[in-house]
N, C-alpha and C positions, 0 to 999 in steps of 0.2 A: 492399567486402566485404559479404555479405548480412546484413540485419537478423536478429538483434539484435547482430551483431558489427561493425556499420558504424562509420565514423569519428565519427559524430555522437552515439554513445552517451555520456551524461554523468552517469549516476547517481553520487552521492557526490562529485561535483566541487564544490569549495568556492571561492568568489570567482573564478569563471571566467566570462569574457565569451565567449559563443557567438555568433559573427557568422553570421547566416543569409544575408543579402544586403545590398545598399547601404542598405536602409531598415529592416531588422529585425535586432535583436540581443537576447540574453537574458543577464542577469547572474545566475549561479547562486550559491546559498548553502545551508547545511545547518542543519536544526533537529533537535535531539535530542528525541525524543518519549518517552524513558524505556524501561523494560524490559517486554517482553511475556512472560507466563507461558504456557508450552506444556506442560501436564501430560501430555497424550497424544501430543504431537508431530503431531497432525492439524491443520495450519494452514488455517483457513478464510479465504478471501479473497473478500469479498462487499460488496455495498451493505448496510450494517447496517439501514437503514430500509425497504428494499424486498425484499432477497434473503435475509436471515439467517433461519434457522429453528432450533427447539430440537433437531431431529435431521435426519439425511439431508442435511446440507450437503456440498457439494463441498469437497474439501480437498487440500492438498499434504502428503505425509508428510515430516517432518523429525525429527531427533533430539529427544527430550524435553529440556526445559531452560528457561532464562530468557535472552532475547536482546534486545539493543537494537534499536529501530526509529528509523531516520533518514529524514526527508523532505527531498528536494532541492527547494528553492524556486526559482522563476524570477521575477526582476524584469522585467516586460514593459513598464514605464513608459518613456516617451520619454527622460526625464532620468536614468533609473536611480536614482531617489531613494526607492525603496521604497513609492511610492504605489499601485502595482498589482502585487500578488504573486499568483502562481499555483503550484500544486503540479505539479512535473514528474515526480517519481518518489517512491515509498515503498519502503523497503528494510528487510528483516529481516536482521540481521548474525548469521549462524550461527557464523562463525569470524572474529573481528576481526583476527587477525594474518595471515590467509592472503591471498595475492594472487589476485584474480579474473583468469583468463586467457582464459576462453571463456564464452559465454552460449548458452542454449537456451531455447526456449519450453517451458513446462510446462503441461499440461492438467490442472486439478484434477479429481479423480475421487471416486467413492463406493466404499468397501469394498475397494479394492485399491491397490497402490502406484502413486503418480503417476510417469509416465515422461516424461522430457524428449524433445522432438521437434525434429528438423531440418525446416526448411521449404525447399522447392525454389523456383526462380526464379519459377514461375508459381503458387505457392500463397500463401494468406493464412493468418493465424493465427485461432484461435478463442479469445476471451477471456471475461471475465465481464461481465455487464451492470450498469451503473449507471443508476439512474432517479431518484435524489434528489441528485445531485451530490456523493455521499459514498461512500467506500470504507473498508474496515477490515481489520485482522488480529485474529484471535481463535482460541482453541483450541476444537475441536469438542466435546471432552468437557466442558470448562468451561461452554460454552453449554448443553449438555444437563442438566448438574447444577445450575447456579445461576440460570439465567434462569427467570422465572415463566411462566405460561401465555401463549402468544403473543397471545391476545385482549386481554391487559392491557398489552402493551408500550407502546403509543402514549401512553396517558394516565398510566400508572404510571411509565414510564421516560423516554420520548422528549421529550414536551412537556407541562409542567405548571408550576405556580407556584414550584416549588422551585429553588433556585440550582444544585442538582446534577443537574437534568434534562440529558439528553444534548445537546439543542439549545442550551441555555444555556451549557453547558461548552464546546461548539464555538465559540460566539460570544464567549466570554470571552477578551480579549487577555491577561489576567493568569494564565490557567491554563497554557497553553504559549504559544500565540499564537492569534489568531482563525483558525478553520478547522481546528484540530487539537485532539484531546483524548485523554487517557489515563484511562480510567474503570474503576474496580473494579466487577466484576459484583455484582448484589444477592446478599447472603448468602455472598459469597466467604469462604473459610476461610483461604487462604494467599496472598492478594493476586491471585487470578485476575482477569484484566482483559481489556479490549478497547481497541484503539488505533484511533482514527478520524481521517480526514483528507479534506478536500475533494479533488475529482478533477479537477485541471487546469482545463479550460474547462467542465466539467460532465458531463452525461450522455453515455453512449457505451458502447462495448465495448472493454475494455482487456486487454492480454495480461499474463500472469504469466510472468516471466523468471527462470530459474535461473542463477546465476553459479557457475562451477566453477573449482577451482584446477588446478594442473598435473598432479595425480594423478587428476583427474576427480571429486573430492569436491565435493558441493554446499556452498558457503560463503556464499551470499547468495540471498535470494528478493526479487525486485523486482516492483513494479507500474510499468509504463511508461504514464503518462498521455498519451503521444503529443504532448507539448507541443513538444519539440525536433524530432522527426522530422516531425511534421505541419507545423510552421512551415517546414521546409525542403522540404516536398513529397516526402519519401521514404516 
């Protein structure tokens, strides 16, 4: 079946061993990154250190609310002992009780409703760019309201001597785990936040995938870091 409905799709699979070939396998597990606040429902999917802006971000329109974010990790170590972990998927759970029965690529947009797209046999997807090995989920309105001037972001927020700098929180194994962070935006009034995660093997172009229930309602938003499908050569 054509991607992203192929048999190797494995977002939200826990304690699953994916056998790629005689020499390669991945042991999947799940990490709960907490709840994301989406005051406007305009979900920005971007590289927070290279692609995020105060305004005019590309977004996927979802219902306003608070939703859990789950990262599917892949243990790629030879002994499956947790010594080499990579992020395979990041998922926003819009309806935790609904069953996902079909997936479509979603192209983030500006100023209009995002529309899921079917891709043909000879077509490829268009994703978002990652240049710092990191991706994120955040609400567009919250970024515009609570983030300071963009010129101050690097030293004021990303990298400084404080323990709550974004780089340090991502490196802190006691925050969520190394490589993941749930960070309240500066000046947040009702817990407005951003959730960050390393992006699989690093930089690249990654698709945003919508997961739909039997009635065609959007119930999940995934980032596929192409760890499983790339390993399998699909």
